[in-house]
C-alpha positions as CSV (number, residue, x, y, z in Angstrom):
1,M,2.6,93.4,67.5
2,A,2.2,95.8,70.5
3,L,-0.9,98.0,70.5
4,A,-1.2,101.5,72.1
5,G,-3.6,101.7,74.9
6,C,-6.5,99.2,74.9
7,S,-6.9,98.5,71.4
8,G,-7.3,95.3,69.3
9,G,-5.4,93.8,66.5
10,G,-2.3,91.7,65.7
11,E,-4.0,88.6,64.3
12,Q,-2.2,85.4,64.8
13,K,-2.8,82.5,62.3
14,P,-4.7,79.8,64.1
15,A,-3.1,76.4,64.6
16,S,-6.0,74.8,62.8
17,H,-9.1,75.6,61.2
18,R,-12.7,74.2,61.2
19,T,-15.4,75.6,59.0
20,A,-18.9,76.3,60.3
21,A,-20.2,73.5,58.2
22,E,-17.9,70.8,59.8
23,K,-19.4,69.1,62.8
24,P,-17.1,67.8,65.6
25,K,-17.0,64.1,66.1
26,P,-19.3,62.9,69.1
27,Y,-17.4,62.9,72.5
28,T,-17.4,59.7,74.4
29,G,-15.0,60.4,77.2
30,P,-15.6,61.5,80.9
31,M,-17.2,64.8,81.7
32,A,-13.9,66.1,83.1
33,K,-11.8,69.2,82.8
34,D,-8.7,70.7,84.6
35,A,-9.5,73.7,86.5
36,W,-7.8,76.6,88.3
37,S,-9.5,78.7,90.9
38,S,-8.3,81.6,92.8
39,L,-8.7,82.6,96.5
40,G,-6.5,79.6,97.4
41,G,-8.6,77.2,95.2
42,G,-5.6,75.8,93.3
43,H,-5.3,73.3,90.4
44,S,-7.9,70.5,90.3
45,R,-9.5,68.1,87.9
46,I,-13.3,68.2,88.0
47,E,-15.4,65.3,86.8
48,M,-19.2,65.6,86.8
49,K,-21.3,62.6,87.5
50,Q,-25.1,63.7,87.8
51,V,-27.8,65.8,89.2
52,E,-30.2,63.9,91.5
53,R,-33.9,64.7,92.4
54,R,-34.4,64.5,96.0
55,G,-37.9,65.7,96.8
56,D,-37.6,69.2,98.2
57,R,-34.0,69.5,97.1
58,S,-31.5,68.4,94.3
59,V,-28.0,67.0,94.8
60,L,-25.1,67.6,92.4
61,R,-22.6,64.7,92.6
62,F,-19.1,65.1,91.2
63,Y,-15.4,64.3,91.7
64,L,-12.3,66.4,92.6
65,T,-8.9,65.0,91.9
66,N,-5.5,66.8,92.8
67,P,-3.3,66.4,89.8
68,G,-0.3,67.9,91.5
69,K,2.5,66.3,93.6
70,E,1.7,67.9,97.0
71,P,-1.6,68.0,99.1
72,E,-3.8,70.8,98.0
73,H,-6.4,72.7,99.8
74,Y,-9.5,73.4,97.7
75,S,-12.1,76.0,97.9
76,F,-14.6,77.3,95.3
77,G,-16.0,80.4,97.1
78,T,-16.2,83.6,95.1
79,T,-15.4,85.8,98.1
80,I,-12.7,85.7,100.8
81,A,-15.3,84.9,103.3
82,G,-16.6,82.1,101.1
83,S,-13.3,80.8,100.6
84,A,-12.6,80.6,104.4
85,Y,-15.8,78.6,104.8
86,G,-14.9,76.1,102.0
87,N,-18.0,77.1,100.1
88,L,-18.7,75.6,96.6
89,H,-20.3,78.3,94.7
90,F,-21.3,76.4,91.7
91,M,-24.6,77.1,89.7
92,L,-27.1,75.0,87.8
93,V,-28.4,76.2,84.5
94,D,-31.5,75.0,82.6
95,P,-30.5,76.2,79.2
96,V,-33.8,75.3,77.7
97,G,-36.3,76.6,80.4
98,H,-34.3,79.8,80.9
99,K,-33.6,79.1,84.6
100,A,-30.6,79.0,87.0
101,Y,-30.2,77.6,90.4
102,T,-27.7,78.6,93.2
103,P,-26.8,76.2,96.0
104,L,-28.6,75.7,99.3
105,Y,-26.9,77.7,102.2
106,D,-27.7,76.5,105.7
107,N,-29.1,78.6,108.6
108,N,-31.9,79.5,106.2
109,G,-29.7,80.9,103.6
110,T,-27.2,83.0,105.6
111,G,-24.7,80.2,106.5
112,K,-22.5,77.8,104.4
113,T,-23.2,75.7,101.3
114,V,-24.9,72.5,102.1
115,G,-23.0,69.4,101.2
116,S,-19.4,68.5,101.1
117,D,-17.1,70.4,103.5
118,L,-13.8,71.1,101.7
119,F,-12.4,73.4,104.5
120,I,-11.6,70.6,106.9
121,M,-9.0,68.5,105.0
122,S,-6.6,68.8,102.1
123,A,-6.8,66.6,98.8
124,F,-3.9,64.2,98.4
125,P,-2.4,63.8,95.0
126,G,-4.2,61.3,92.7
127,A,-7.1,60.4,95.1
128,R,-10.6,60.8,93.7
129,Y,-12.8,62.9,96.2
130,E,-16.5,62.3,95.8
131,T,-18.2,65.8,96.3
132,I,-21.9,66.7,96.8
133,L,-23.6,70.0,96.8
134,E,-27.3,70.6,97.4
135,F,-29.6,72.9,95.4
136,P,-33.4,73.8,95.3
137,P,-35.7,71.3,93.6
138,L,-35.7,70.9,89.9
139,P,-38.7,70.6,87.4
140,A,-39.7,67.0,86.5
141,S,-39.2,67.5,82.8
142,L,-35.4,68.0,83.0
143,D,-33.1,65.2,81.9
144,R,-29.9,67.3,81.3
145,M,-28.5,70.5,82.7
146,T,-25.4,72.7,82.6
147,V,-23.2,73.1,85.7
148,V,-21.3,76.4,86.0
149,T,-18.2,76.2,88.2
150,P,-16.2,79.4,89.4
151,T,-13.1,78.1,87.8
152,T,-11.2,78.1,84.5
153,A,-13.0,74.8,83.7
154,G,-16.1,76.9,83.4
155,E,-19.4,75.2,82.2
156,F,-20.1,71.5,82.0
157,T,-22.9,71.0,79.6
158,G,-25.0,67.8,79.3
159,V,-24.9,66.6,82.8
160,P,-27.6,64.0,83.4
161,V,-30.6,64.7,85.8
162,V,-31.8,61.5,87.4
163,D,-34.0,60.3,90.3
164,G,-31.9,60.0,93.4
165,Q,-31.6,56.6,95.1
166,G,-30.8,55.9,98.7
167,P,-29.7,58.4,101.3
168,V,-28.3,61.8,100.5
169,K,-24.6,61.1,101.3
170,P,-21.4,60.2,99.6
171,A,-21.2,56.7,98.4
172,A,-17.3,56.6,99.2
173,P,-15.8,56.5,102.6
174,V,-14.7,59.6,104.4
175,P,-11.0,59.3,105.5
176,D,-10.0,60.3,109.0
177,F,-8.2,63.7,109.2
178,F,-4.7,62.3,109.3
179,D,-5.2,59.6,106.7
180,K,-3.4,59.9,103.4
181,P,-5.5,58.3,100.6
182,K,-3.4,56.6,97.9
183,P,-3.4,57.7,94.3
184,G,-6.3,55.9,92.5
185,S,-8.3,55.4,95.6
186,Q,-11.9,56.8,95.9
187,V,-12.8,58.7,99.0
188,A,-15.2,61.5,100.0
189,W,-15.2,64.8,101.9
190,P,-17.2,65.1,105.1
191,V,-20.5,66.7,104.7
192,R,-22.4,69.4,106.6
193,G,-25.8,70.8,106.8
194,L,-27.8,68.0,105.0
195,D,-30.6,68.1,107.4
196,A,-30.6,71.6,108.6
197,P,-32.9,74.4,107.4
198,A,-31.5,75.7,104.2
199,K,-32.3,78.1,101.4
200,G,-31.3,78.4,97.9
201,G,-32.0,80.6,94.8
202,A,-34.0,79.9,91.6
203,Y,-33.8,82.7,89.0
204,E,-35.2,83.5,85.6
205,L,-32.4,84.0,83.0
206,Y,-32.7,87.2,81.1
207,G,-31.2,87.8,77.8
208,I,-30.5,91.1,76.0
209,T,-30.5,91.7,72.2
210,E,-29.9,95.2,70.7
211,G,-30.7,96.2,67.1
212,E,-30.6,99.4,65.2
213,V,-34.4,99.8,65.9
214,K,-35.2,97.9,68.9
215,S,-33.8,96.0,71.8
216,T,-35.3,93.0,73.5
217,T,-35.1,91.7,77.1
218,S,-36.5,88.3,77.5
219,S,-36.9,85.3,79.8
220,A,-39.1,82.2,79.9
221,A,-41.9,84.2,81.5
222,E,-41.8,87.7,80.0
223,E,-40.5,89.9,77.3
224,K,-39.8,93.5,77.1
225,V,-39.3,95.2,73.6
226,G,-37.7,98.5,73.6
227,L,-38.4,100.7,70.5
228,R,-36.3,103.8,69.7
229,T,-38.6,106.9,69.6
230,D,-36.1,108.5,67.2
231,V,-37.2,106.0,64.6
232,L,-41.0,106.0,65.6
233,F,-41.6,109.7,65.8
234,A,-40.2,113.0,64.6
235,F,-38.4,115.1,67.2
236,D,-40.7,116.3,70.0
237,K,-43.8,114.8,68.3
238,A,-46.2,112.0,69.1
239,T,-47.3,111.2,65.6
240,L,-46.0,107.9,64.3
241,S,-43.7,108.1,61.2
242,A,-44.2,106.0,58.0
243,R,-41.4,103.7,59.0
244,A,-43.0,103.1,62.5
245,E,-45.9,101.2,60.5
246,S,-43.6,98.3,59.4
247,I,-41.8,98.2,62.7
248,L,-45.0,97.9,64.5
249,D,-46.2,95.3,62.1
250,E,-43.3,93.1,63.1
251,V,-43.7,93.8,66.8
252,A,-47.3,92.9,66.6
253,A,-46.7,89.6,64.9
254,E,-44.1,88.8,67.5
255,T,-46.4,89.7,70.4
256,K,-49.3,87.6,69.0
257,A,-47.0,84.6,68.6
258,K,-45.8,85.0,72.3
259,A,-48.1,87.1,74.5
260,D,-50.4,85.3,76.9
261,P,-53.9,86.9,76.7
262,S,-54.8,85.4,80.0
263,K,-52.0,87.3,82.0
264,P,-52.8,90.8,81.0
265,P,-51.9,93.6,80.3
266,I,-49.7,94.2,77.4
267,L,-48.0,97.3,78.9
268,I,-46.7,100.2,76.7
269,T,-44.4,102.6,78.5
270,G,-43.1,105.9,77.0
271,H,-39.7,107.3,78.1
272,T,-37.8,110.5,77.3
273,D,-34.3,111.7,77.9
274,G,-33.4,114.2,80.7
275,K,-33.7,117.3,78.6
276,G,-36.7,119.5,79.1
277,G,-39.1,120.0,82.1
278,H,-40.6,117.1,83.9
279,D,-44.2,118.0,83.2
280,Y,-43.4,118.3,79.4
281,N,-41.4,115.0,79.4
282,M,-44.3,113.1,81.2
283,S,-46.8,114.5,78.8
284,L,-44.7,113.5,75.6
285,S,-44.1,110.1,76.9
286,Q,-47.7,109.5,77.7
287,R,-48.9,110.7,74.3
288,R,-46.2,108.5,72.6
289,A,-47.3,105.4,74.7
290,D,-50.9,106.1,73.7
291,A,-50.0,106.3,70.0
292,V,-48.2,102.9,70.1
293,L,-51.1,101.3,72.0
294,K,-53.6,102.4,69.5
295,E,-51.5,100.9,66.7
296,L,-50.9,97.6,68.5
297,Q,-54.5,97.3,69.4
298,A,-55.5,97.8,65.7
299,R,-53.2,94.9,64.9
300,L,-53.9,92.6,67.6
301,G,-57.6,93.2,68.4
302,T,-59.6,92.8,71.6
303,A,-58.2,89.3,72.7
304,Y,-55.7,91.2,74.7
305,Q,-55.9,94.0,77.4
306,Y,-53.6,97.1,77.1
307,K,-52.3,99.8,79.4
308,A,-50.2,102.8,78.5
309,E,-48.0,104.8,80.9
310,G,-45.7,107.8,80.5
311,K,-42.7,107.8,82.6
312,G,-40.9,110.8,81.2
313,E,-37.2,110.9,82.2
314,T,-37.7,109.2,85.6
315,E,-36.4,105.7,84.5
316,P,-33.2,106.1,82.4
317,I,-31.4,103.0,81.2
318,A,-28.1,104.9,80.4
319,K,-26.4,107.5,82.3
320,E,-26.6,110.9,80.8
321,G,-24.2,113.8,81.1
322,G,-20.9,111.8,80.5
323,P,-18.7,111.4,77.4
324,D,-21.2,109.3,75.6
325,D,-24.1,111.7,76.5
326,A,-25.6,111.8,72.9
327,Q,-25.7,108.0,72.8
328,A,-27.1,107.7,76.3
329,R,-29.9,110.1,75.6
330,Q,-30.8,108.2,72.4
331,K,-31.0,104.9,74.4
332,N,-33.2,106.7,77.1
333,R,-35.7,108.0,74.4
334,R,-37.8,104.8,74.0
335,V,-41.2,103.1,74.1
336,E,-41.2,99.7,75.8
337,I,-43.7,97.0,75.1
338,S,-43.8,94.2,77.9
339,Y,-45.9,91.1,78.2
340,Q,-46.2,87.7,79.8
341,I,-45.2,84.9,77.6
342,R,-47.6,82.2,76.8
343,Q,-46.5,78.9,78.6
344,R,-46.7,75.7,76.7
345,T,-48.2,72.8,78.5
346,A,-46.8,69.3,78.4
347,G,-47.6,67.5,75.1
348,T,-48.3,70.7,73.1
349,G,-44.8,71.9,72.7
350,S,-41.9,70.4,70.9
351,T,-39.3,68.4,72.9
352,T,-35.6,68.1,72.5
353,S,-33.9,65.0,71.2
354,G,-33.2,63.8,74.7
355,G,-37.0,64.2,75.7
356,Q,-36.6,67.3,77.6
357,Q,-39.4,69.8,77.0
358,A,-38.7,72.8,74.9
359,D,-38.7,76.3,76.1
360,P,-42.0,78.2,76.5
361,G,-41.0,80.6,73.6
362,G,-40.3,77.7,71.3
363,D,-37.0,79.2,70.0
364,A,-34.5,77.0,72.0
365,G,-32.5,74.0,70.7
366,P,-31.6,71.0,72.8
367,P,-29.2,71.2,75.7
368,A,-25.6,70.9,74.4
369,P,-23.8,67.6,75.1
370,F,-20.5,67.6,77.0
371,R,-17.5,68.0,74.8
372,P,-14.1,69.5,75.0
373,D,-13.2,73.0,73.4
374,G,-12.6,73.1,69.7
375,P,-9.3,74.3,68.2
376,T,-8.3,77.9,68.1
377,V,-10.0,79.6,65.1
378,A,-8.5,83.2,65.6
379,S,-6.1,85.1,67.9
380,R,-5.7,88.8,68.7
381,F,-3.2,90.8,70.8
382,A,-3.8,93.9,72.8
383,S,-1.5,96.1,75.2
384,F,-2.8,97.6,78.4
385,G,-1.7,100.4,80.6
386,Q,1.5,102.5,80.6
387,G,3.7,99.5,81.1
388,G,2.4,97.9,77.7
389,D,1.3,94.8,79.4
390,K,0.5,92.4,76.5
391,R,-2.2,89.7,76.4
392,R,-3.4,87.3,73.6
393,I,-7.0,86.0,73.2
394,D,-7.4,82.6,71.5
395,V,-10.8,82.1,70.2
396,K,-12.5,78.8,70.1
397,P,-15.7,77.8,68.1
398,F,-18.8,79.0,69.9
399,Y,-21.6,76.6,70.4
400,R,-25.3,76.5,71.2
401,D,-26.7,75.3,74.6
402,G,-30.5,75.4,74.5
403,A,-31.7,79.0,74.1
404,Y,-28.1,80.3,74.4
405,L,-24.9,80.8,72.7
406,V,-21.7,80.1,74.6
407,A,-18.6,82.2,73.7
408,V,-15.5,80.4,74.5
409,F,-11.9,81.6,74.5
410,D,-8.5,81.7,76.3
411,I,-6.7,84.8,77.5
412,V,-2.9,84.5,77.8
413,N,-1.0,87.0,79.9
414,L,2.3,87.7,78.0
415,G,3.6,90.1,80.6
416,P,5.8,91.8,81.7
417,D,3.6,92.5,84.7
418,A,0.6,91.1,86.3
419,G,-1.2,94.3,86.9
420,P,-3.6,94.9,89.8
421,N,-6.7,93.2,88.5
422,E,-6.6,92.3,84.7
423,L,-10.3,91.5,84.7
424,E,-11.2,95.2,85.0
425,D,-9.8,95.6,81.5
426,Y,-12.8,93.5,80.3
427,S,-15.7,95.0,82.3
428,T,-15.6,98.7,82.3
429,S,-19.1,98.7,81.3
430,G,-20.3,96.1,83.9
431,G,-22.1,92.9,83.2
432,G,-19.9,90.2,84.7
433,P,-16.1,89.8,84.1
434,F,-16.4,90.3,80.3
435,G,-18.8,93.1,80.3
436,D,-17.0,94.8,77.3
437,F,-17.5,91.5,75.3
438,S,-20.6,90.6,73.1
439,V,-21.5,88.8,69.9
440,S,-23.1,90.1,66.8
441,D,-24.8,88.8,63.7
442,P,-23.0,90.4,60.8
443,S,-26.0,90.2,58.4
444,T,-28.5,91.9,60.9
445,R,-26.0,93.7,63.1
446,I,-28.0,92.5,66.0
447,V,-25.7,92.5,69.2
448,Y,-26.2,89.8,71.7
449,R,-25.2,90.6,75.3
450,G,-24.4,88.6,78.5
451,V,-27.3,86.6,80.1
452,R,-28.0,87.6,83.7
453,L,-29.9,86.2,86.6
454,G,-33.1,88.1,87.3
455,K,-34.4,91.3,85.9
456,D,-31.8,93.5,87.7
457,G,-29.2,90.8,88.3
458,G,-25.6,91.6,88.8
459,T,-24.7,87.9,88.4
460,Y,-24.2,86.6,84.9
461,V,-23.8,83.1,83.3
462,D,-20.0,83.2,83.2
463,P,-17.1,82.1,85.4
464,G,-17.4,85.1,87.8
465,R,-14.4,86.8,89.3
466,A,-13.0,83.9,91.3
467,S,-11.3,81.9,88.6
468,F,-8.5,84.0,87.1
469,R,-4.8,83.9,87.6
470,H,-2.8,87.1,86.8
471,D,0.9,86.2,86.6
472,P,2.7,86.5,83.4
473,G,2.8,83.2,81.4
474,T,-0.5,82.1,82.8
475,D,-3.6,81.5,80.7
476,N,-7.3,81.4,81.7
477,R,-10.3,79.8,79.8
478,G,-13.2,82.4,79.7
479,F,-16.7,82.1,78.5
480,F,-20.1,83.8,78.7
481,Y,-23.6,83.1,77.6
482,V,-25.7,85.3,75.2
483,P,-29.1,84.7,73.7
484,A,-28.7,82.4,70.7
485,P,-29.2,83.9,67.2
486,P,-31.5,82.1,64.8
487,P,-30.4,78.5,63.9
488,S,-29.5,79.8,60.3
489,V,-26.7,81.8,61.7
490,R,-23.5,79.8,61.4
491,T,-20.8,82.4,62.0
492,V,-20.8,85.4,64.1
493,T,-18.6,88.3,65.0
494,F,-17.0,88.4,68.4
495,N,-16.8,91.8,69.8
496,A,-13.9,91.2,72.2
497,G,-13.6,94.6,73.9
498,P,-9.9,95.7,73.9
499,F,-9.1,92.9,71.4
500,G,-11.3,94.4,68.8
501,Q,-13.8,92.7,66.5
502,I,-13.1,89.1,65.5
503,P,-15.2,88.0,62.5
504,N,-16.3,84.7,61.2
505,V,-16.3,82.8,64.5
506,P,-17.9,79.5,63.7
507,V,-21.0,78.4,65.6
508,R,-21.3,74.6,66.1
């Protein structure tokens, strides 16, 4: 069924079904996936081994195998320059502690990734190439992590974290440049920068949830709750409505459970839309912030310190003046409540089944074990552009990884053309390659959006833009992380952008 423009529909009956109540059998095979990567990366098989603690740094150790018939040059950079350098732009994710780590780069962070140098030689078919990549140091409490690759293999969950033994170098021999390792042999790439000054990144992961009354942006360290002033106040007024009482009761209970009194203040910030004069907007936003402060203080008492600020129209979160002007203005009219989250100390918080310390907010499950994708549970078709290029999305069961939900799917290009860049069709609103995609809880209508690195990060926990093939007949595995809904939620709605809404996706 062809669709006009960028619309969703055309359901295909899945090949198999699994209800939300059914649990997949434990997986006992290797942590391995086939992968495609662009920018000359080619087809590979990636098998994870472990992450090692090495004092002031960490080492990811894995294997690459060429499943083809001819020698292959591999690169896992996310830019043309990174590809030329043979960079490995992998990422480590602590899904319980809400943290992400990017590789060490030599020359104090301005050079190349530290570890295996894939640029020097090609991989011969069937040989198993030991690969290492260095990262910043990790917390001692971690025993499992997720490794994110910029390929169609995507994420590898449940990778063990161990104390490293011996020198930081490959255990397998490095062949000479003109050697041709035989299929089944184990060799290693040459390495670079192991002892040079290097720098990597460690980031808080921020998740966004949006409801009809409030939105929440949270990490392990802080939380910001945005309340719609259209619900709290009458138009142009600073007197709280009757409905605001119950809303603030809920916010106060959540704040009391999470906010750290030793890290003041609880900050209440008022915002308006762009209509009206600046002085008037500043005054209105300040009065509204003061009104919310007074109500929170009445509920929370003097154990906390408070501060109210009015920002007027100066810090919009949505662009006004476009086709969605009314919706943008509604988003900009808000009162935000932000605070530092109370950190649990060792021995006082719950731990996961593997002994890993639970997250500070206490709402994360254990890290997910490694396992293959489940069966297709739903399919949709969509057509794009004037030529009617057709694609199909095959949705897999979603799953929980610590504090997050992982949305998994395949996108198949049915042709007739490749198009200039098919990813643009899924990210018109920004937010990674799948910015138009989200997940929602049908019972509460809360929407869960892509998890990003840092407060204002442009990097998301997804495959990035380096992994996708565009030729007709090719398929690509996609995924992205969103904040996990409550444990009681067993099915969700997948808001799949141009493919439409796909209900009843099981969560395993």
